[in-house]
C-alpha positions in Angstrom: -43.9 3.2 20.1 -44.1 -0.2 18.5 -44.7 -1.2 14.9 -47.1 -4.2 14.7 -44.9 -6.5 12.5 -47.5 -9.0 11.6 -50.0 -6.2 10.7 -47.5 -4.4 8.4 -46.5 -7.6 6.7 -50.1 -8.8 6.1 -51.0 -5.3 4.8 -48.1 -5.2 2.4 -49.0 -8.6 1.1 -52.6 -7.5 0.7 -51.4 -4.4 -1.3 -49.3 -6.3 -3.7 -52.0 -8.8 -4.4 -54.1 -5.9 -5.9 -53.0 -5.5 -9.4 -51.8 -1.8 -10.4 -49.6 -1.9 -13.4 -48.7 1.4 -14.7 -51.7 3.3 -16.1 -54.1 0.7 -14.4 -53.9 1.7 -10.8 -57.5 2.5 -10.3 -58.4 -0.6 -8.2 -55.5 -0.2 -5.7 -56.1 3.7 -5.6 -59.8 3.0 -4.6 -58.6 0.6 -1.9 -55.9 2.8 -0.4 -58.0 5.8 -0.5 -60.6 4.0 1.6 -57.9 2.9 4.0 -56.7 6.5 4.4 -60.2 7.8 5.1 -60.6 5.1 7.9 -57.5 6.6 9.5 -58.9 10.1 9.4 -57.4 11.6 6.3 -59.3 13.9 4.0 -58.7 12.2 0.7 -58.7 13.8 -2.7 -58.2 12.0 -6.1 -57.0 14.5 -8.6 -57.2 14.6 -12.3 -53.7 13.5 -13.2 -55.1 10.2 -14.7 -56.9 12.2 -17.5 -53.7 14.0 -18.3 -51.4 11.2 -18.1 -53.6 8.4 -19.6 -54.2 6.4 -16.4 -57.5 5.0 -15.1 -57.4 7.1 -11.9 -55.6 10.1 -10.5 -53.1 10.5 -7.8 -54.4 9.8 -4.3 -53.7 12.8 -2.0 -54.4 12.6 1.8 -54.3 15.2 4.6 -54.4 14.2 8.2 -54.8 17.3 10.5 -52.7 17.4 13.7 -52.7 19.5 16.8 -48.9 19.9 17.1 -47.8 23.4 16.0 -45.1 22.3 13.5 -44.9 22.6 9.8 -46.7 20.0 7.7 -44.8 17.1 6.2 -45.3 15.2 3.0 -44.7 11.3 2.5 -44.8 10.2 -1.0 -44.9 6.8 -2.7 -46.1 5.5 -6.2 -48.8 3.1 -6.7 -47.8 1.5 -10.1 -45.7 -1.5 -10.5 -43.6 -2.5 -13.5 -44.3 -5.6 -15.7 -44.8 -8.5 -15.1 -46.9 -7.3 -12.3 -50.4 -8.8 -12.6 -51.3 -11.8 -10.4 -48.6 -11.2 -7.8 -48.5 -14.0 -5.3 -46.2 -13.1 -2.3 -44.4 -15.7 -0.2 -42.2 -15.5 2.9 -39.0 -17.4 3.4 -36.7 -16.8 6.1 -37.9 -13.4 7.1 -37.9 -12.2 3.5 -40.8 -11.5 1.2 -40.5 -12.7 -2.3 -43.0 -13.2 -5.2 -43.6 -16.8 -6.4 -41.0 -16.0 -9.2 -43.4 -15.4 -12.1 -43.8 -11.6 -11.4 -42.1 -8.8 -9.6 -42.9 -8.4 -6.0 -44.2 -4.8 -6.0 -42.1 -3.7 -3.1 -41.4 -0.9 -5.5 -43.3 0.9 -4.2 -45.9 -0.6 -2.2 -43.4 -1.2 0.7 -43.3 2.5 1.2 -47.1 2.9 1.3 -47.3 0.0 3.8 -44.7 1.8 6.0 -46.7 5.1 5.9 -50.0 3.5 6.7 -48.6 1.4 9.6 -46.8 4.4 11.1 -50.0 6.5 11.0 -51.9 3.5 12.7 -49.4 3.6 15.4 -49.7 7.4 15.9 -53.4 7.1 16.2 -53.3 4.1 18.5 -50.9 5.7 21.0 -52.2 9.1 20.9 -48.9 10.7 19.8 -49.1 14.4 19.0 -48.2 15.4 15.5 -48.5 18.1 13.1 -50.3 17.8 9.6 -49.4 14.8 7.8 -49.8 14.8 4.0 -49.5 11.8 1.6 -49.1 11.7 -2.2 -49.6 8.2 -3.6 -48.9 8.7 -7.2 -49.8 7.1 -10.5 -47.6 6.4 -13.6 -44.2 6.9 -12.0 -42.6 4.1 -13.8 -41.7 5.3 -17.3 -41.9 9.1 -16.8 -43.0 10.3 -13.3 -46.3 11.5 -14.9 -48.4 11.2 -11.8 -46.1 13.7 -9.9 -45.9 15.9 -13.0 -49.6 16.2 -13.2 -50.2 16.3 -9.4 -52.6 18.8 -8.0 -50.1 20.7 -5.8 -52.8 23.0 -4.7 -54.0 20.4 -2.3 -50.6 20.3 -0.4 -49.1 22.7 2.0 -46.0 20.9 2.8 -42.6 22.7 1.9 -40.5 19.5 2.8 -41.1 15.9 1.6 -39.9 12.4 2.1 -40.2 10.1 -0.9 -40.0 6.4 0.2 -38.7 4.8 -2.9 -35.0 3.9 -2.9 -33.4 0.5 -2.8 -30.8 1.4 -0.1 -31.1 0.3 3.6 -33.3 2.2 5.8 -31.2 5.2 6.8 -30.1 6.0 3.2 -30.9 9.5 2.3 -30.7 10.4 -1.5 -29.7 14.1 -1.6 -28.9 14.2 -5.3 -30.5 12.8 -8.5 -30.0 13.2 -12.2 -31.9 14.9 -15.1 -33.1 12.8 -17.9 -33.6 13.3 -21.6 -35.7 11.0 -23.8 -34.2 10.8 -27.2 -36.4 9.5 -30.1 -34.8 9.2 -33.7 -36.7 8.2 -36.8 -34.2 7.1 -39.6 -35.9 7.3 -43.0 -34.1 5.5 -45.7 -35.4 4.1 -49.1 -36.9 0.7 -49.9 -35.7 -1.5 -52.6 -35.7 -5.1 -53.5 -32.8 -6.7 -51.5 -32.0 -9.4 -54.0 -32.6 -7.5 -57.4 -31.6 -3.9 -56.8 -30.3 -3.3 -53.4 -28.0 -0.6 -54.7 -31.2 1.5 -55.2 -32.2 1.4 -51.6 -30.9 3.1 -48.4 -31.0 0.9 -45.4 -32.4 2.6 -42.4 -30.9 -0.1 -40.3 -27.5 0.4 -41.7 -27.7 4.1 -41.0 -28.8 3.5 -37.4 -26.1 1.0 -36.8 -23.5 3.5 -38.2 -24.8 6.2 -36.0 -24.8 3.9 -32.8 -21.4 2.8 -33.6 -20.0 6.3 -33.2 -21.9 7.0 -29.9 -20.5 7.2 -26.4 -22.9 5.0 -24.4 -23.6 3.4 -21.1 -21.3 4.9 -18.4 -20.0 8.2 -19.8 -18.5 9.4 -16.6 -19.3 9.3 -12.8 -22.2 11.7 -13.4 -23.5 10.8 -16.7 -25.1 7.7 -18.5 -26.7 7.1 -21.8 -28.5 4.0 -23.3 -30.1 2.9 -26.5 -33.1 1.1 -25.2 -35.3 0.1 -28.3 -35.1 -0.3 -32.0 -38.0 -1.1 -34.3 -38.3 -1.3 -37.9 -37.9 -3.2 -41.1 -40.5 -5.0 -43.4 -38.9 -8.2 -44.6 -35.6 -9.8 -45.3 -36.0 -9.2 -49.1 -36.7 -5.4 -48.7 -34.1 -2.8 -48.0 -35.2 -1.3 -44.6 -37.1 1.8 -45.3 -37.6 3.2 -41.7 -36.3 2.6 -38.2 -37.5 4.0 -34.9 -34.8 4.3 -32.0 -35.8 5.0 -28.4 -32.9 6.1 -26.2 -32.1 8.1 -23.2 -29.4 10.1 -21.4 -29.1 11.0 -17.8 -26.7 13.2 -15.7 -26.4 14.9 -12.5 -25.2 18.0 -14.3 -27.5 19.8 -16.8 -24.6 20.9 -19.0 -23.4 17.3 -19.2 -26.8 16.0 -20.0 -27.2 18.8 -22.8 -23.9 17.8 -24.2 -24.5 14.1 -24.3 -28.1 14.5 -25.9 -26.5 16.7 -28.5 -23.8 14.1 -29.2 -26.3 11.4 -29.8 -28.5 13.6 -32.2 -25.4 14.6 -34.0 -24.4 11.0 -34.5 -27.8 10.2 -36.0 -27.8 13.2 -38.3 -24.3 12.8 -39.5 -24.8 9.1 -40.4 -28.0 9.9 -42.2 -26.4 12.5 -44.2 -23.5 10.2 -45.1 -25.9 7.5 -46.5 -28.4 9.9 -48.1 -31.1 9.1 -45.5 -33.1 11.4 -43.3 -33.0 11.7 -39.6 -35.8 13.1 -37.5 -34.4 13.4 -33.9 -36.5 14.6 -30.8 -34.9 15.3 -27.4 -37.3 15.7 -24.6 -36.4 16.7 -21.0 -38.3 14.3 -18.7 -37.3 15.9 -15.5 -34.4 18.0 -13.9 -31.8 17.2 -11.6 -32.1 17.9 -7.8 -29.4 18.4 -5.1 -30.0 19.0 -1.5 -27.3 20.2 1.0 -26.1 17.8 3.7 -26.9 20.5 6.2 -30.4 21.2 5.0 -33.3 20.8 7.4 -34.9 18.0 5.5 -31.7 15.9 5.7 -31.3 16.9 9.4 -34.9 15.7 10.2 -34.1 12.2 8.8 -30.7 12.0 10.6 -32.4 12.9 13.9 -35.1 10.3 13.3 -32.5 7.7 12.5 -30.7 8.5 15.8 -34.0 8.1 17.7 -34.5 4.6 16.4 -31.0 3.4 16.3 -30.5 3.5 12.4 -27.3 4.5 10.8 -28.0 7.5 8.6 -26.0 8.1 5.5 -26.3 10.3 2.4 -25.7 9.5 -1.3 -26.7 10.2 -4.9 -28.4 8.1 -7.6 -28.4 7.5 -11.2 -32.2 7.0 -11.3 -35.2 9.4 -11.5 -38.0 9.5 -8.9 -40.9 11.7 -7.9 -38.2 13.4 -5.8 -37.1 15.2 -8.9 -40.5 16.6 -9.6 -41.3 17.6 -6.1 -38.1 19.7 -5.8 -38.9 21.3 -9.2 -42.3 22.3 -7.8 -41.2 23.9 -4.6 -41.3 21.0 -2.2 -37.7 20.3 -0.9 -37.6 16.5 -1.0 -35.2 13.6 -0.4 -35.6 10.0 -1.3 -35.3 7.5 1.4 -34.0 3.9 1.3 -36.5 1.3 2.2 -34.7 -1.8 1.3 -36.2 -2.5 -2.2 -33.9 -5.4 -3.4 -33.5 -6.2 -7.1 -36.6 -4.1 -8.2 -37.9 -4.5 -11.7 -36.9 -8.2 -11.8 -38.5 -11.5 -11.0 -36.0 -11.9 -8.1 -37.3 -8.6 -6.4 -37.6 -9.3 -2.6 -38.1 -7.4 0.7 -36.7 -8.1 4.1 -39.4 -7.9 6.8 -36.9 -6.1 9.1 -36.4 -3.3 6.4 -40.2 -2.9 6.1 -40.5 -2.5 9.8 -37.6 -0.2 10.1 -39.1 2.0 7.3 -42.2 2.3 9.2 -40.3 3.2 12.5 -38.4 5.8 10.4 -41.6 7.4 9.2 -42.7 7.6 12.8 -39.3 9.2 13.7 -39.6 11.7 11.0 -43.1 12.8 12.1 -41.6 13.2 15.7 -38.5 15.2 14.4 -40.4 17.8 12.4 -40.0 21.4 13.8 
């Protein structure tokens, strides 16, 4: 079976030219839904957008097959990070880049292009297959909300393949972390900074003292933590009355995550008590970890597919979250596959055409390897 390189490259470039920033995926969702219908999919757009605050829902497609094997799910997300409006892809030496003013959007439209091209080849060459399901999700970036609000009643698959990792095609992510979102509001007391500063309590000073006591960034081989955003203050001549801090912690182990999040909350609370301020701290579990055995069927399917097409299969873990976490929590055993996303979330993001083609070949191999 042959992937049509020119066709998949052109499709990918068309996809990234359609703006789909997080929460504004509607235009691209309508386009890809129609493309799936043209390939014979039954297409549903669920109500996740209403729940998550996006202008569309997830695009769910079901392509019926005659081969008596279990259904299989392929998943990618439609949204792109900022700056992702007005993407202009260019090709240099077999690599696709943006023009340098935006991200490329290979995260994650490269996965979508690979799935669509693989299905085109299946149809053209009359290859027997079982039911193929796709979930193209909204609002993945910043919280995995599309997958969280996905209408799972539309899916029958018990195994899934998420095409959203930056490793080479052949990479199989079998372990991913849980994440907590930590929000802390420090409430101090305003005062005139030049006339009576001693009458105030600086929320900035409290926050600084708290953060100075925290274990942050790389905690151990399984755990990370970060202060991502600090907002507050009124003017230089006013002792800062309030600060809002947004942070996160992640770990492959739930107990380590809980300990790290508690540590960060304790630091805020202790610093507030020391300065006579108030700390309001909220810890929200964004998603749970997942771990899949090397011997599990879903891993073996990918390894068999890689062997069919001459790719080296290798397993690993990640420190990032993806829809994979949410699928596993909802009864679909899923792994995240490398598709060659290079420097995602940056203006230097790029994608090798060879990786795009190999990802489509891998999708074909997976479909053929499903029992």
